[in-house]
N, C-alpha and C positions, 0 to 999 in steps of 0.2 A: 748764248742766244743774242743775236744782234739786237739792239735796241730799236734799229729801224725796221726789221722784218715784222711781218704780221705774225700774231701768235693764236693759235687755236688751243684752248685748255680743255681737256677732256676729264671729268670729274667722275671716277669709278673705274677700276681696274677689273672690269667684268667682261664676259663674252661680247657684249655690246660696246663696251669701251675699246677693247683690242681690236674688234673688226672696224670700228670707226676710225681709229689712227691709221691703219693701214689703207683703208679706202680712200681716206683723205689724200693720201700720196697717189693712189691710182686716178683720182679725180683731178689731179694737177695742183694741189695745194702746196705751194713752194716755201710757204713759211714755217715757223717753229710749230712743233706739235708737242705738247706737254701732257702726259697721261699721269693722273694723281691717282693713288689708291691707299687705302687706309690698312691693307694687309701688307707684310712684309715681302710677299714674293711676287713673281710676275703673274699676270692674269692666267688663270689655270681652268682646266675641264672640271666643271662641277658635277655633271651627271654621275661619275664614278664614285662620289663621295658615300653614296649609300651601298655601294657594292664593293668595287675592287680596292678602293682606298681603305675600306674598314678591315680588309684582309692583310693589307701591308701599307698602313698610314704614311710610311716614310715615302712611299712611291707617288704621293700626291705632288710633290714638287717635280717630279719627273714627267708631269703631265701639263706643261704649259701649252697655252693656245699658239704661241710663237716663242721661238727661242730668243734669248738675250742678243745673239748675233743678228737675228732678222731685225730687232728694234734698232740696234746700233746702224745697220746697213741702210735702214729707212729714214735715219734721222729722227728717231722718236724718242723723246727723253722720258724716262719712267721715273717719277717721284713716289717712291712706295714707303709704306708705314706712316704715312702723313694723312691727316684728316682735315677736309675742308669743312669750316664750320660757318661760313656765310658768303653769300653772294651779293656784292654791292652792284647793282645794275647801272646805277647813275654814273659812277666811276668806271665801270667795266672792269671790276676787279674781284678776285676771290681772296678770302681771308682764311689762313691755315690755323690750326690749333696750337702751333709753336710761335704764333705772333707774326708770321710772315705774310705779307700780301703780295698777289701776283696780278699784273694786268694782263688782260686779253682783248683780242679784236673780236673772236668768235668763241662761244662756250658751248660744250655739249655735256648734258647731264645723262649719265648712264649709271645711276646709282642702284639700280636692281631692287630687290625686295629684301626683306628682313623677316626672321622667323616670328611668327605670331607668338605672343607671350601668354602664358597660363598663369594668371595670378592665383595661384593655389598655395595653401599653407605646405611649407616644407620645400617650395620650388628651389631655394638656394642651397639645399644639401648637396654635398658632393655626390657624384653619381647620377645626377639628373642632368640631362644634356638636351639642347637642340642639335639639330644637324643641317647646317647651312654653309659652314666654312671648312677649309682643310684643317684648321685648329680644332674644329669640333670633332672631326673625324679622327684625328689623332688621340683626342682625349678619350673617345669612345673605345677606339681599338686598343688602348693601353689597358683597359678594363675587361676585355672579352677573355674568358677562359672556358674550356670545355666543362659542361655541367653547371656553368653559372646560371643565374635566373635573371632573365630580361623581360621587362614590361615595355611594350610600345604603345603609346597614346596616339591614336588615330590611324585609320585604316585607308589612307590616301596612297599616293605613290610612293612617298618617302617612308611611310610607316611600313608597307608590305615590302618594299625592296629591302629595307633594313632587317625587317624580319626574316626574309629569305637569306640573307648574308649571314646574320647571327646564328640562325639554325644550322647552316652549312658549317659554321666554325664549332659546333658542337653545344651552343647555349640552349637552355630551356626557354622558350619563347611564348609569351602570352600578348595578344594584341587586343586593345580595349577600344572599341568604336562606338560613338554615341548615336549613330545612325542605324538604320535597319540592314545594311549590307555593307560590304567594302566597296571603295571607289564610287560610293553613291552619287556624288556630284558629277561625275564624268562619263560614266558607261551605263549601259542598260543592265537590268537584272540578269539577263543570260550571260553577260560577261563577269558580272560580280560573282555568280554562281560558280563559274569556271575557276576563278582564282581562291574562292573559299574551299571547293573541293581540292585543289592543288596543295594549298597550304595546309589543310587537314591531313592530307596524305604524307607530308614531311613531318607531321607531329606539332605543328603550331597550333596553339589554342586561341582561336578568335572569339571574342565575346562582343556581341552586338548589344545595341540598346542599353549601353552602360556607359558611365564616366568616371574618370579619377577624380576624387574628392579631395585627398590630402596625401602627401608624401611624408612618411614617418621614418625616423632614425635619429640616433644620437651622433649628429654631425655628418652622417653618411646614410644614404638611402638604405633601408632595411625592409620596409613594407609599403605597398600602396593601398590606401582605403579607396574602395569603389563606391559607386552610388547606391548600390543594393546592399551595402553592408559588408561586403566581402573584403577580407584583407590578403592581399597577394604578396608573398616573399619576394623580394627584389635585390639584386646586387647592381644592377644597372636600369636606367629608365631613359628612353629615347622619346623625345616629344615630336610628333610629325603631325601638327594641328594646323598647317598651312603658313602662308606668308601674308605680308601686307606690303604694299609699294613704299619705298623709301623716298618719299617726296618732300620731306621736311625742308631741305634746302631751297627747292623751288617755292613751296608755299611761304616760306619766310622772306623770299625775295619778291613776292608779289606776283609770282607768274599764276596764270589760272590753272587750278587743279581741281579734281573731282575724285573719281575712283583711282586715279593716277594723274601724272602730269599731262595735261591735254595738249596734244599735238594734232597737226592735220596730217593728211597722206604723205607729205614731204617731210615729216617728223619736225616740223617747225613749232615752236612753242609761241605764246602770246608775245614774246620778245623776238624782234626780228634777227638779233644777234645770238640768240640761244635755241640750240635743238635739243632734243631728248630722244633716247631709243632704249628699247629692252623692256624689262619686267615692270619698270617704274611708270611706263606710259599708258595712257588711255587714248586710243587712237581709231580712226575709221578704217573699215575695210570694205572696199567696193564690191569685192567678190561675195562678202557675206551679206552686205546691205545694212550693217549696223556698226556702232563703235564698241570697243571692248579692250580689256587689259588681258595680255596673254603671258604666262609663264611658261617659256620655252626657249630652248637654244636657236631653233630655226628663225623664230620672230626676232630674237635679238639680232642675229646676224644680218637677215634681210632688212630690218628697219635701220640698222646701223649703217648700211650702204646708202639708204635713201638720205639719212641725215648728213652724211659726209658730202653727198652730191649737193644738198641744200647749202652747206657751208661754203661750197665752192662756187655758187651761183647757178648751179644746174637744177632741173626739176625732174626727179625721178621718183614717181609714186610708189609707195609701199602698197602692194595689193596681192600679198601671197596667201595661198591656202595655208591654214593652220595645220601642222601635224606634230605628233607626240610619240614618245616611245617609253617602254618600261620593261626592264630584264628582272625576272624573278625565276629562281632556280634556272632551269634550262628553257623556260618559256619566254618568248619575246612578243610583246604587245606593241602594235603599230597602229596608230589612230589618224586617220585622215579626216579633216573637217572638224566642224562642232555639231554635236547632236542637239543643240538648243532648239527647243519648239518641235522637235519630231513628233510625228502622229502614231507611227507603228515601226516596228522592225521586220526585217527579213533575216532568218538565221540560216546559216550553211554550216555544217558540222560533218566531220567525218566519223566513221563508226568507231574508231578508237579514242575518240575525245581528245586527240592530241592537237587537232587543229580546229579553229572556230572562226568564223566571220559573221560579224553582226552589222547589218547594213540599216542604216537609219533613213526613214522615209518621211518626207513633209511635201504635201501638195502632190503626190505621186512621182516625187522626184528624189534622187539619192543625195543627201546632205552630209552624210558622213558614214564612217565605217570603222568598226573595231577588227582589227586583224590579228589573230594570236597564231604564232608559228605558221605563217602563210606569206611569205615576202611578195611571191607573184601576185597573190590577190591585193596586197597593200599597192602594189605598183598600179594595179588595174583600179583600185579604189581612188587613187590619187587623180586619175583621169575622169573617172565617173563623176566624182564629187566637184572637181573643176568645172565640169561641163554640166552639172546638175542633170545628169542622164535619167530618163524616165525609168521607173521601176521595172518595167517590162524587161529590159536588157538584163535583170538579174535572175528572173524565174527560171528555175530548172527542177530536175527531178530531186536534187539534193536540198532544194530549198524549202524551209518551213515559214510560212507566213504567221506572224503573230499580231 
């Protein structure tokens, strides 16, 4: 790296970090780009971790977001297996765990989120795992065997996807959910019921309104003690209790933080020379009319593009409609928009119960939709939600108003 050229350092080899690096070049950044990540491999696709990666954990390294050759061609330097421990904003410098210090002209924080920790007795036992990284997936996959007993704590996306994958590999699977239904934070009861029926049909034991209290075993997990006093035999435990934004660097550097690193619609932090993008940010969305933190690949990618433009002196506001997906067994859930504050739903289902669409209505407008095995309806939903279409456009003979 020339000592005279401008340097942009990206902290976090995540979806957002990788996208930001390449977007910088597309926006005309001619200086050096240094992407720093604390994992040993290139930034990789994370959604497969609860699915295909568990079936063949070694394949994780075959799912990079960009190839090594692409980074080289774009002139992007990757410093991997290195942890940034501090940001010195006054000197415009990042400090590494190995004692090295690197100067920057512009800095991008793409630190993502980390698994929420359960402070329970026995948490450190072998066989009790988070599922957030490729290393986590490899560790879990190494312990999967037909007939083995797996306990999944949490019935969110990660918990249910992992349950489906492990069941498909011949494990006996029990899911513990402290709430009254699966996916309770993100979908309507009708969507929850669909997935509960589906998992039951595959032989997964979902237990609701119950919590894990203690993990028991002599050095290795053997049983899970539940809040109702039940003891479950377990050869493997996977914790899927959500994530928290990784904003420690930003907070310690004196940037404004809240539910995440606070940024504006241009991904700009409270420091004019620092942007942030991805799961770690709390940002405004003009389409939705409020600020929020999103845990999704589409958000990370689109916000990273806005951040790259800001680094290059352009102004490209991030204002994308949130969308998400989840694959469980042969079912594909696609969600358009956010159902926050909805007043009622309109449900469309076929007679076979293989397809289901739940439309969320607020002020007689469509604000979100859950589409199960219905890609055409999902494409329609994205347009209707973006336009906040009136509910009258949805009503048909197959619709049931709830």
